[in-house]
N, C-alpha and C positions, 0 to 999 in steps of 0.2 A: 349654605350661608345665606344667600337670598331669602330661601325659605324661613330661616329662622328669625331675619329682620322681619321679614313679613308678618310672622307672629305678634311683634309688637307693635307694628304700624295698623293690624287688625285692631288689636285692642285698643289703642290710642283712635282710631275711626270709628269703633263703636261707642268708646266711651263720649266722642263728640256727638254723634247720633242722639245717645241718651241725652245730653246737655239739652240739644235742639228739641227733642220731645218734651222733656218735664219744663219748659218754657211755659207750655201751656196746659200744666197740670200742677195741682198742689204738690208741696213739698213731700216726698216718702221718706220714712225712717228706715235707717238700715239696719244689719245685724251682724255681728262677727262671732264666731265661734271654732273653738278648737282646744287644744290639749297642752298643759305644762309637762315637760319630760326633764330627766337628768342628763347627762351627757352621755350614758350608756342606754338611754332610749326608756329609762323607768319613769312611771307616773309620778308627779308630784302634788300632792294636796295641799290646799290652804294656802296657795301662793296668791300674793295680790296682783290681780290683773287690772290693768289700767289702760284707758282710751282716751288720749290725750290730743284734742283740738291742735291740728298743725298753728304754728305761728308762723308765718313769714319771718325774713329777716326784717326786724324793725326798723321803721323811720325814727328818727328821733321825735320823742314829744309823743308819739302815736300811743293809743290804748291796745293791750296785748290781751288775748282773750285766753282765760285759764279754765274753762269749761271742760269738763273730765265725766267719765263714765267708768265705773269698775265694779269688781267681784271677787270672790276667792275662788280658786280653783275647788273641785269636787275632790273625793279620795282618789278616783282614776285620773286625776289629771284634768278634768273637761271643764271649761268654760263657755258660758253664752252671755254675749252683750246684746241686749234686744233696744227695739225703739230709739237707736241712734239718730239724732238729727243730720240733716245732710252737712257735708264737710268733708275735709281731710284731716285725718288722725295718723297718730302714731299709737303703737301698741308696745306697752311696757309691763315686765313681769318682775315682781321683788318678793324674795324669800328670805328668812333668816338663815345665816348659813351658806348662802349662795349669792353670787355676783349679780346684780340689777342687770336686766337683758331687755334689749328692744328687738320685736321681731322684723327678721329679715337682716339682722346686724350680726357682723362677727360674733363669735362666742365672746362673752364678757364686754361687749360694749351696748352704748345707747343710742350709737348712730345708724338707725333704721329704715325700715322700707314705709313710706307714708301710704295708707290703705285710702283710697278715693271713694268716698261713701256720699258722693255730691249728689248721687240721683237716687239714694235710698236702696245702693247695692246690697247684697248678702255675701259675704265673705266667710267661708265654712271650710272646715278641716286642714286648719292651719296649725302648726305646732311651733312651741317656743321651748329652745334647749336651757336649761341653767347650768353655771359651772359652779362647782362647790370651792369656796374660797380657800386658802392655805394660810397657814401661820409660821410665821417667822418669829424664832425668840431666841434668847442667848444674853450675855451680859456686856456692859461696858467696862472695861479693866486698863489700868494705868500700864506701865513697862513694866512694873514687878507682877502685873498679874493680879492687883487688888482692885475689889471693884469699884467702881466710881458713880455714884449716887446724883441724881436730879440733873443728867446730860441728857439733849435733846435729840432723841433716836431719829433718825429719818431715812425713808426709802425712795429711792429718785429710780425713774427709768429713763432712756435714751428719749430727749425731743428736740426741737429744732427752735432757734429764735434767730428772725433775719435771714434764716437759711442756713445757720451754722449749728452745727451739733453741740448740745449741751446736755446737763442732767436736770429733770423737772423734777421739783418735790411731789410726790404722789401719797404719800400719808406720812403721819410722824407721830411719836409719843413720847414721855419721859422715862428714863431708867428709875426703878425705887429705890429704896432704902438698900437692898443689895446689890443695886446695879444691873438688877434683871430689866427685861423690855419684852415686850410680846405686841406683835402685828398681825393683822388680819388683812389679806390682799387676793388678789386674783392670780392665775399662772402667768408667768411671763417671764422676761429677763430683766433684772434689777440692780441696783448699786446700793450697800449699804452704809449710812454715815452717823457720824457722832459728833455733836456739839457740844463741847462741855462749858457749864456754868463759868461766866465771867469772875475771877478773884476781885474782891473788893479793893486790895490793896496789892501793889507789883512794885518791883524794884527795877528801873532799868538794866537790862542787860540779863535780867534773870529770864529762866524757862517758863513758857506758860504753855499749858495744853491749848492745842488748836482744834478746827474740825479735822477729822481724822475719818477715814474709809477702808471697809474691810479689805483685806486683814488688820491693816494698821500703818496707815500711808495716809501723809498730808496730801498729796498731790492726786487729783482726781482721775487722772490720766493714766496711773499706776493703781487704781481700786480694780479687783476683781469681780468680774459679774457673777450672779447668781441665778440659775435657771430655776424657777419655783413650778414645782406641779401642784395640780388641782386637789385639793382636800388632802393635804400632806401637811406636817409639821417640821420644819427644817430648824437646826440650831446652828447659829454664828455668832460668836463674839467678836467684838470690835476694841482694839487698843487704840488709845489714845498716844497721839505722838507730839512732840514738844517743840517749840520754837522759841528764840530769843525776842523778849520785848524791846521795842527801840523807839524813841521820841522822833516826832513828825512836829518840826517847827515853820513856821511860816508866816504870810502877811496876805490880807486881802486889801485891795488898794481900788480906787474909783471914788466918784464924788459922796455915795454914800455907803456907809459900811453896815452890811447885813447882822443882824443879831446871832446867827448860827451857821457854824462852819461843820458839815459833815463829811465824814470818809466812809464812803462805800465803795464794795467790791464790785469789781468789772465782771461781766459776765455773769453767770449762776452761782459761782462757787465764793464762799468767804470762809475764810479761814477765822477770821475775827468778825463779831457782828458788828454793823454800824456804830461808829463812834462819833460824837460829837464834841464839839468845843466853842467857847463864846469868845470871840475876838475882843481884844481891849480897844478903846478910842483910837490908838493907830491902827488899829486892822489887825495887831500882832496875835499869833494863837498858838497853842502847843498842846499836842495830843500824842497818845500811845497806838503803836501799832505792831504787827508781825509781818513776816515776810508775806508780800501777795502783790497783786496789781489793782490797784483803785483809782476811784474817780473823788477828787476833793470840790466839794460843792459850797458856793456860798449863797445862801438860803434866808428865807424868812423864819422858818419853823421845820421841824423836825418831818412833816409829811410834804415838804417841798412843794408848798402851796403856792411860792413864786422864788423863782431861781435868776439869781443875779449874774452867775458866772460857775466855770467849772475848769477843771485841770486835771490829767492824768497823771497819776504818781505811782512808780514802782517802788516797793518797799523792798530792803534786802535784810543784811542780819546787823546795820549800823546806823547810827542815827542820819534822819535826812533833814537838812538846813535848807534854808532860803526858798522855799515854795512860795510863788506868788500867784494869786488867785484874781483876776482883773474883774471887777464887780462892776457892770454897765447897767444906765437905767434902761429899762424898756421901751417899748414903743408900740402904739395900737395898729392894726392895719384892717382895713376894711374891705368888705368885700360883696359879691352877691350870686346867688345861683339862679339860673333861667333855664327854660326848657325852649328849643326852637319848635313853633307849631306853626307850619308855613312859612309865612314872613313876619310871624309875629313871634317875640322872646316872650315867654310867660315865666313869671316867677315860681320859684318852687320852695314851698315852706315845710318846716319839718324836718330839714338835712341837718347832719353833723360833720362841721368842716375842722379838721387836724392839721397842724403844722408840728412836727417834732424835729430837734435838732439830730443829726447824722451823729455828732460826738456823745450826746447824753440823751437818750429819748425819752428819759423820766421829765425833762423840761418842756413837755409839750403844751401848746395851747389849741383849745378847742372852743368852737361857737356852735349854736343852733342859727339856721336861718328863721327868719320871723315871717310874717304873712306877706311881706313884699318880698322875701327872697333876699334880704340882708343880712350880713352879720357881721362882728367885729371880733378879731382875735387880738388879744391881750397880751401884754408883758414879753411880747418879741424881742429877741437880742440879734447883732449882726454877726450871725455864723450860718453855716448851710443848711438848710431845712428841706424835709421833705412832706408830701400832700398826700393826705389821706382823706377820701368823700365816703361817708357812710350815708346810708339810707336812700339809695338811689329808689326811686319808684319801681314798680316792676312794668316792663314793656318802655323802660327807657334805657340809655347807656350814657357813661359819661365821656363826653366828646372833646372838649378842652378844658384847659384851665390855665388862665395868661395873667401873668404880673407885669403890665407894661408891655414890653417886648420880648419879654421872658416865658417860656412854655413850661409850665411845673411839670407836666406829664412826661417831658424829657428827661427829668432826673433832679437832683436836689437842686436847690438854689440859693447862693448867699444873700441875705437878707441885707448884708452890711451895704451892698453895691447898688441897692433897690432904693428910689426915693420914697420917702416916707410918706406922701400923699399917695400914692399908687393905689389901684383897685384890683384886687383879685378878682377877676371874672370868669365864672364857673359856668360851662354851657353841657348842658345834656340834651341828647337828642331821641326821638322815637325811632321805633322800628330796628330794634337789634335783631341780630342771629339767633338761631336755635339749633343746638346738636341733640341727636338722638342715636339709640342703636342699640347692641346688643352684647353681652361680654360671654365670651367663650374660653373653656379651658382648652389646653393642648389636644384633646383629642376631639375638640368640636363641639363638646357639650356646652348648654349654657349653665352660668353659673353666676351666683350672687358675689358682688363686688363694689369696693369704691373707687367711685370713676374720678379721676382728677385733669382739671385742664389746665394746662402751663403755657403761657404766652413764649413765642420765642422772642426773645431779646438779647441785645448785643453785649450788655453786663448789666449789674445789679441794679435796680430801679423801684426803690419802695413806693414812688408814686404811681407805679403800674400795678400794685399789690391787687387792685380791684378787679384784676382782669382774670385772677386764679380762681377757679371753682371747684366744688368738690360736693359730689352728691352720690348716694347708694342705689345701687340697682334694685329691682323687685325680685320676686322668687324665681322670675323666668330669665333673668338676666338684663332685664331690658332698663333702661336710663331716658333721662331726657334733661338737657342742660340748657334753661331758657335764659333770656335778657344776657346774651353773649355780644359784647362789642368788636364790631369790625377788627380784625386783626389775623397774623398767624400764629397757628398753637400747636401743640402736641398733646395727645390725648392718652393716658394710661388708667390701666384697670388693675386694682392691688387687692390680692384676697386679705390683707390687712395692711394699714401703714400708720405710721405714727402722727398726730397732728404736725405740720409745718413742714414735713418732710419734702410734701410736693413746690418747696420753697428753695431747696438744697440742690444745688447743681451739682454738689459731689454725689448726692445719691442719684439723681437722675442721671449722671454720668454713666453710669453702670448699665441702664436700662434703655430699650429703645422705644419711642413713643410711637402714635399713629399721627402723622402729620395731616393738618385741616387748614385751610384757610377761609376765614368766615367773612362774609361781605354783610353790607345792612341789608336786612331782613331777608337773608339767606337761611335756608334750612338744610342740612346734611345729614345722611345717617350712615353709621359706621359699625364697624364688626371690629371689635378690639379683643385681644387676646390677653387672659390674666395674668400677672405677674404673682408666681405662690409665693408664700410667705417665706418659705424656706431660702429661697433667693434673693428675697429682700432682707432676710437676718444676716447672709453671707456679707452684705457691704456695711452693715450699721458698725 
């Protein structure tokens, strides 16, 4: 165990020595060579191999590099990329009929290993395996087996939003005149759904086709999962379900009546696409809906450019009357971002500060810090909000965020109880911690993996989302997590993990992470056991 961590440490020390030597020499160019193979190890010719310069998590307003180098693989799958300028790169490969693939990433993924060519290194004998795409085809049918044309056919996989499991749209198409559809995807577990076109005229109480999931259910929780294998063609028909159309009536009240009311589904699933209505001069409105859980939003436009108020509404199979949406005027909140430099506090420009309400995250307000580190958040309402700070410079960490006597890093704050002239004061500090180490399989062999850093929290707290980190190991299973804020954490390593799953306490509760406490400027080395994909899938 110590020996294998030492392998990573020696590589990092050698890299550091190379940097010191290179400072007195002209920059050298690098070279990358290897082979492109299919999942069975056969060579793939004429695949596009690209080396793309790493772009650090961009600070708001910062210029991002898009420089790249590329060529086609030869008939035996070989490629050579020469005269590469110093830098850190990601190698990606694309070929028609296969999924795009990044070097060092799980099969079918572009979350790969960074190649460090800072000092003109030569990286040779690497291989990238491509996975053949699969095809899902079938028809959209009504309850009598008749084909339904022009339905939006959508393929979902399981994802996570704010730590809660949901379905995430992967790809979509439209059924043709015969109700047929065709989708190309990578291997995996999916859910198939169909959204019928909305009729131009409906009768209250009449039945309407609604979003349905394979094999023919309106409830996404009752949908059957499809296990799709690479390079196969699999046939599945989706039968549309029906639900009664009801009327939803209400009123927008407040000093000013916004011109639009939007009914939008809560969560990922919509059995009816967003419906809009225009309130009259008294704020009264009427719209159609089907059974479902919704948020009713009073806004200036369908793009939610400014939200004046919102209320949750549950619709069943009868009309809903008397819904009240309280529209309140917004207010501005000023703030500043500074970094402590000894006894001084230095302004930090180019950062993005976001406040989003707990009840309706789409009503967020965001602002960039100017050259003096100042910002103004506009259109806020008296509701609980959570804070997000983006673009923290490398070598720094978010230390505090205070609004008067309230610490926003302790959780959401109700802006209705905060004086409007308050200043949101955000402080960064230098000298964060760093974690490094190696990932091993159950038999002690080093393996590639995705490593997630998860803060130990007493409960959900979106204002601490910046503490979560996610990196990919190199071929030797080595990883480095820089710029870690002082805190207590657990570290997990996964063969594969869906984006956002590290935020889910339900998922993490099935596994045991490696505990670690990070202090200011501390450096810790860890050995982490990988969690196999099969174990992760059992708790999905």
